[in-house]
N, C-alpha and C positions, 0 to 999 in steps of 0.2 A: 869214349863213353863206357862207363862201368855201371852195370846194373846190380842192384841189391834186392834180395827178396824182401817183401813187406810182410811182417809178422801177421799171421792169421788171415791173410788175404790171398786167395788163389787167383792166378791169371794176370796179376799186375806186379810190376817191379819198379823200383825207384832209381832214376839216373843220379848217381852221386855227384856228377859235375854241375848239374843245374837244378836238381831236386824235382825234375819232372817225373810224374807217375805215368808209366807206359803199360799198355796192354801187351802181354806176351802170349796170350791164348790163341794159338793158330787155329784151333778147331772152331772157336767162336768167329774168327775172321772168315774162315772158309764158309761157315754156316751163313754168315751175313751176306757174303758175296753170292752164294747160291740162292738165297731168298730174294736178293735184289734182282738177280738174273731172271728168276721165275716171275717176279712182279713185272719186270719190263716185258717179258714174253706175254704175260697175261694182258697187260695194257695194250700191246700191239694187236693182240687178238680182238680185244674189245673195240679198238679203233677201227679195225677192219670190218667188224660186224656192224658198227655204226655207219660206216661208209656204205656197206651193202644195203642196210636198212634205208638209208637216204635215197639210194638209187632205186630201190623197189618202190618206195613211196612216190618218187617222181614218176616212175613208169605207171603206177596205178592212177595217179592224178591225171597224167596225160591220156590214159585210156578213158577215164571218166569224161574228160573234156571232149574227146572224139565221139563218145557215145551220145553226149548231149547234142553235139553238132549233127550227128546222124539222126537223132530223134527229131530235131528241129527241121531238117530237110525232109524227113518222112511226113511230119505233120503238115508242112507246106505242100508237099506233093498230094496228100490226101485232100487238103482243102481245095486245091486246084481241080482235082478230079470231081469233087462234089459240085463245084461251080460250073461244070460243063453241062 
């Protein structure tokens, strides 16, 4: 593989054996990889927050259900006391 500079174009060179245009800008490649890594990290954090949110929502709904059951039991108890 023999690369030739492309006139007036930075970061790309042409392979003389098959005419492919290749990126040779290692700084751009490194920046891309860093950005991708940061995006993956951010997506993992978002997924973890969503999971925590779902767990908290489930816990709140469970507590609501338990409070409604306690309220019903208390109302039944009060109506039995009034009936005596």
